[in-house]
N, C-alpha and C positions, 0 to 999 in steps of 0.2 A: 448387398445391405440391406435389400430387404426381406432375408430369410429370416432374420431375428426382431422384425416387424411384430408379433406377437408379445416381446416382450420390448420394444421400443414404445409401441402404442399406448401404454398406461405409464410408460414413463412420464411421456412427453404433456399426456392430464396433469400427473404430478407438479410437473415441472413451470407449466402455463398456471397455475391452479399457486403456484407458490411466486411467479413472476409478476401475476398480472397487479398486486397489492403494491410488491415491489417498486415496480416502475410506475406507479402513479405518486409511492411516497417519495423515492428518488427526489423525479419532477419536483416533487411540494419541497423537498430538505435542499434541493438546489436552487430554488427563486423561481424555475422556469413553469412554461406553460404543462398543465398534466398530460398533452396529447404527445408532449416530447420524449417521456418517459416512456409512453407507447410505442413510438416510432422506433427508436433505441431498441426496444425488444423486438422489434420486429424482425428488422434489418439486424439484430443482433443473432438469431436465430434461423434467419433464412441468407440471407448474403453471409454471413461471418460462417454458420456452420457449411454450407458448401462449400467453402473455400480454406478452412481452417484441417488441419491434419489431426486433431485432437477428436477422439472416438468420444469421450463422454463429456468434454468443457460445454458451458453453455454461456454464453456473452451479451451483455445487455447491459444497461443501465448501471454504474457501481456506486453504491454507496462512498468509497472511498474517494470521490470525485465530487462530492455534492457540496464541498467547500470550494475547491475549486471553482465549479460551476458559478456559486453565489458569488463569489469574489470578481470572478470576471465579469459577469454580468453587470455588474456595478460598478466597473473600472472604466469598461466600454461604452457604456450609457444603453447600450440596446441588446435584443437579443439576436435584432437579425445580423450584429457585428460579433454578438459570440458566436455565430456561427461559422463567419469566415474563419475565425480560428481553427473553430472544430475540420474543419475542408483542409486547412493548410498542415495540423497534427496528424490528421489520417495518408495525406503525403509524406510527411516527415516518418511517418512508421515503415510505409512501404519502402521507404529510404532506406529505412536501417535495417529490415530485412533483406534488402538485398547485398546490403552490407554485411550481411550476416551477422549483427549486434544480436542477436539472441540469449548470448554469454551476459547482454548489461546487466542483467539482477542480480550476477553476483558480486558487483564490484561496489555493490555497496553494503555496508555493513549490517545484519540479520540487528542488531539494537536501534537504528537508526530506521528500520523497514518497521520492525516492530511500536516503534514512539511513534512514529508516522501513524498508523492503525489505531492504538491507545487514543492520539490526539485528536483523529477525526469521527472517533467514539464519542468522546466526550462532545464534542462541537455540534454534531448529531441531535447527540440527548439532550443539551439543554435547551436544542431550536426547535426542539416537539414541544417542548413543556405550555407555551402558551396556546398551541393549537389541542394537545389533553385538556388543558382547563376551561376550552372553549371559548376565547377571544374571540369579542361579538361587540367588537365597537364598531358603531357604522361610519362613520365618517374615516375610518382607516382599516386596508384591508387587510386579513390577516396575513397575506408574506410580508407585510414590515417590518417583519421580526426576525426576515430570514436575510435582508436586505444590508443586514449590520454583520460585521467583521469582528474579528479577534476582541477584545476588551468592551467594546460597544455590546455584544451579546449580553454581555452581565448586568449594561446596565439598561438596557431595554427589557428585560426580565424583570425588574424593580417596576412597571405602569402596568405591567400585564396583568396584573391583580383586580385591574379597575374595572373589567370585563370579561366574568365569566358568565359559562352556560351550563347549568345545573344537568342538561342532557346530555352534553357531550362528555362532563365530568361522568356521566354514569357510566356511556356507552363505550369512554377509554379504559372505564375501572370493570369492566363486562369483559373487552377485549383482553385486558391485561390477565386476567383470569384464564381467560379460555386458552392462551399463547401459554402461558408456564405449567397448567394442571396438563395441557396435550400433548410437550415436549415430553415434561419432566415426570410425569404419571403415569399418565392412559399408552405414552407409547411404550413405554414400559412394561405393561402387562399383555396388551394384545396386536399383532400386527396389524390388525386393522387400521389402527389410530398411527400407523407408521404410513401407511400408504394416502392416508387422506391429510393434507399435510393442515396444522394448525390457523396459518393466516384465510386459509381459504372459509375457515369454520367460524373466522374474527369478523370475514368479511361478511358472511350469509346472517351471523345474528344482528352486524348493524342494520343489514337491508333490511331485517324483521322488525328492530326497533323503530325502523324511520318509516317503515307503513303503517305501524302504530299509531304513531304518535306525531305524524305529520298531520298540520292544520289541526293540531288539537286546542291551540290555542291555550297551553299550560305550561307551566315552567319546564316539562319534560321534550316539549319540541326542539328540535334542531331547525336552526333555521341555514339560508342559502349560503352562508359565507360560511357553515363551516363543513358543507358538502360537497365532494366531488365535481367537478363541474368542465365535463366532456363535450365538447360540440356535437350536438345529435343531428346526423345529417338525413335529407328526406331523400337522397339520394346519390348515386356516386360522385356526379358533379359538384354536390356539397360537400363531400368526403374530400374529394383530394383538395379544395377549399380551404380547408383545415392546415394544411402543410405551410408552414414558415417557410422561407426561401431568404439567402444570406443576401448580403448589401455588400458587394462589392466595391463601392464607389470609395470606400477607406480603405483600400487596397495597401497602400502607404502608408497608412496608422502603424508607426512603432510598436503600440500600445499591444495591437492585435497578435502579432510577432511572437510578442513573449509570452501571449495567453496561450498560443498554438506548441510554443517550445513546451512549456509548463504541461499542456494535457499530454503531449507527444511521450512525455519523461516520465509520469505519473502513470496513464495507462500503461505503457509497456512495461512499467515495472509491476504492475498488479496484475498484468494479463500474466508475465513469467510466473510469479507466485503463484498465481493461480493455477496454472498448470504443471509445475512440479507438485503441491495437492493433489491434485487432481489426477495426476498418473501414480502417487503413491496409493490412494484412494482403489484406484481401479484394480478387479480383482485379476483380471488376467495380464497386467502390469505392462501394458502398451505403453510407450516413450512418445511425446507430443515433439514432431521438431521445431523448434522454438522460431528457427528463424521464416518458418511457412506461417508459422501461428501471427507472428508480426505483422508478413503480408498482408495477410486478410482480415486482421485488426484493422490496420492502416486502409482498407478496402471499404469497409465497414463502418468507420468515421467520418469518409471521403464522402462517401452513399446520404450517411445520419445528416452530416453538415451539410449538404446539399437539399434536402427535403423537410429540415426542422427540428432532428432529433439529438438527444443527448448525446457526449462522447460517451465509448462504449469499451467494455475492457469484458475481459473474462471473468467471471464471477463465481467464488467458492460457494455460497449461498445455493444456487441455482445446479451447480454440479453436483455438491455432494449430495444434492436430493436426485437428482438425476440418475447417480451413483446407486444410490438407497432403493431409489424406487423399480431396480431393475434393467435400468437401460445399458441397451449392448454396440450399439451404433451410435455414429452425427446423424442419422435417422429419428431420431427421439428431439433432437436437438431443433432440425430444422421445421418440424413438425410441431413443436409448443409455439415455431414463430410465426405460422401458418394461424393457430387457434388464437394467437392473442390479433391479428388482422382479423378474423372473422368475429371474433368477439366488439371489438369498437366499429365496424360494419353493422352487425346485426341484432346489438344489446348496450347500445351504446345509455339508454336510459335507465336500466337496471344499474350502470356503473353511477351513473349521477343520484343513487339513491344510498352509495356510500359514503358514511360519516368520515371528515376527514380525523376525526379520533379516534378511529378506527387502526388508518394506516398512521398514525402519531403513535400508539401502541406497537403497532408493529416495527416501526424505528427506531422507539422505546429499547425496543428486548434485543435490537440488530445494534444501537451504539453501545445499550451495555455487553453484549459480549464481545465488542468490540475495543472495548476499553476498562476490561473485569480487573476490578482488583488483585488479582491472583497474578497477572501479570507484573502488575508491579514487585510484588515480593519475590516473584521466581527472579527477574531481574536483579532485585538487590541479593539472592542468593550466589548469582553467577559474578557479583565481585564487583569491585568501582570502574572496570575497565568495560563491562558490558552496562552497567546500571547509570551513570552519567551520562553517556550519550544518550542514552534511550528517555531520563527524565528531560534533560536540555533538549530533546526535540520535539516532547509531549507538550513541555512549559512555552518555546519557542514557536510554536503551530497555533496551538490557543491565541497567545497573546497578540501575534502577528497573522502570516497567513504559512500555507502550506509550503510556497516554495521557501523563504529565509526559514521556515523551520528544521524543513530536509537538510537545508546546505549548515545553518548550524550545527543539526547534529552534526553532520558529515563531519565538518571542520574541527568538533570535539573530538569524536572518532579518533581522524587522522591524527589529531595531538595526541591522543592515548598512544598509538601505535607507535610516533615515535618517542613516547617516554618510556613505554618498554623495551622499544629497540634502544636506547640510551645505556638503561640498566642493563641487559640481559647479552650483552656483548662480549663478555669476558667471565669468568670465575677464577679466582684467586685459592689458594690451598696454601696455608700456612705446614710446611711440610715436618721443619727442623729449626730449633733453634738453641746450639749450643758455642760455646766459645766467643760469644759475644757475637756471632755470625748467625744470619737470618736465611734460610733456605725458604724462599717462595714460588710458587709454579701459577702459572699462569696460561692458562687452557681459552683459547678464543672457541666462540661459536660458530656455527656454520657458515652465515653469513654476517660480514664485517665490514661498515659501509662508511663513509663521511660523516655519516649520523652520529657514530661511536666515539669518534675523535676526543669530545670532552670526556668522557667516562674512562677513555683508556689514558689521557694524559695525565689527568688527575692520577689518579693511581699510579702512573710511575713517577709523578712527583710527591708522592707522600713515601716511596721508599726509604728505609734508611740505609745511612752509608757500611759499609762490607755485606751486603746484600748479596747470594748467590740468584740470581732470579733465570727462572727454567721458562720460555715461552713455548707453548706447542699449539702448534698450526696444523696438526695432522686429521684435524675433523673438520676444519677450513674448506669450504668451498669455495667461497671468492671473499680475497681481500683487498679491500681500494688503495689505491696509492695513496690516496691522503692518511691512513694509517700508514703505510709506509715509510712513506717520510717522515713523521712523529716517531718510529722506531729509531729512524737513523739518526735525526735531531736528538733523542734521549742515549744515543749510543756515546755521542760525545760528554753526556751529561754524568753518565754512569763510568768514565774514567777518573770525572775529578769526585766520584763520592766513593770508589772503591768498588763497583757494584761491577758484579761478572755474573754476562750473560750466556746461557746459551739456547740456541735457537732448534727447536725439532719440526723440522716439516717432514713431507713424503719424499722431498729432493735429499735430505742426508739431515745430519746434525752438523751446526756451525756454532763454534764458541767465539763470542765477542765479536761479530758478525758489523761493519762498518758500512757496507751501502747494501741492501735488502732488495733495493732494484737488479743489483748485478745477481744475486741469487735467483728471482723468478724472473728477470729479464724485464724489459723495458715497459710492457702492457703490464696492466693492474694481472696478479697472480689469480688465476684458475686453477687447482690444483687438478692433475690428469688422473684421466679413471676409466 
């Protein structure tokens, strides 16, 4: 693995500079201690990096889980109880990997997944507004806005403008300009700007601003409430003391298991989606073993929960940064984890000079990218079957919570599939109308199940007398017994209406058959190929 170190080392530096503000920002968006994001980044890089079969995937705290963490901490009442859920979620992921559940992501409609990401983007964007404006009510923590969920978020924003900081607004605006110009203008003109990540430049600008205006007693000063607050250890013992440990005394609390299941499902889905996207970016087109990835993520989440870290997933932002900066093997991922560890050990005072407005700017960009308005137009163009589940998922997650939103979106997606299946069970062809006789050909689809009974029954009941009906099942691969019973019942009705039936199958042509089950046997018909 070390033969590509000349490529992996520079890539690990880029990933580190991208990951550091994201780890802090996502912890902030999650309403969790900022140090918990760094812990998750370290474990995601080192532990998951070693265990994963992905060559270029990078794991750490994910923006997609911020809403889950935020809601869970509020519901459970303490961060220590939440950590128990993270440990259990990790164990569940290990079990999923051992059960070969790496294909679980394919069972969720893409419209629901895209709706989930868009809704998460909207919530993340909204929750950065107080920080971007410099909320500075000394009687209330800046994290108070992150303790709201659903529609409460909109209500909380109404009081946010009562306390603002000019300094934070300025540095947020500067950071946004840097991020937008860096990615959209400079990076397209020179390779140097692709190698140096925009978030790093924004962080340096924020630290410089703070060094200039700290203790200036001017409106441009940024107070401690709006700065990163990572504990500064004096020695290794103090550093170890920063870790938070789970409270297993309430292991029987059912709410903990609900949160654990939610984290396990969402983290696994995000990981599998990121794996697919990263493999597509890989110049060598290597394929990541998904079951092994679930096990590695499970081990990482178990460790993270035990020492006070946020939930971990493989994340596309850091993974794509790894690819774009020339990473070749998992060494770049592992090294970035060690760089995060060294940064909190050696330079925590510099981290505490970072204004929260800089992190808010980074998350505003992430939120916008996740909830890009273009995505709504694209889903609309794909038709109602894609757009309706997408919109339902977005609205439900923003109005309630992530789990309810995904379940509602999935339910709507399933209903859409059932409606389409109801419509597409067969095709009717009016072939000839002469001498008062109507000739109709009914061609069955490849898969005809009990869900199609209503549509077929309706068509048969509307056939006029003296009709010549031809039923063609030569292309049908599976024909449910329920449908055969409908055809047998119709055979009786057909005699009274002088309807002549010709049944065409790969087993022969039958005129006015009475028992279709005798033709195909007692079991459900499956064409022999």
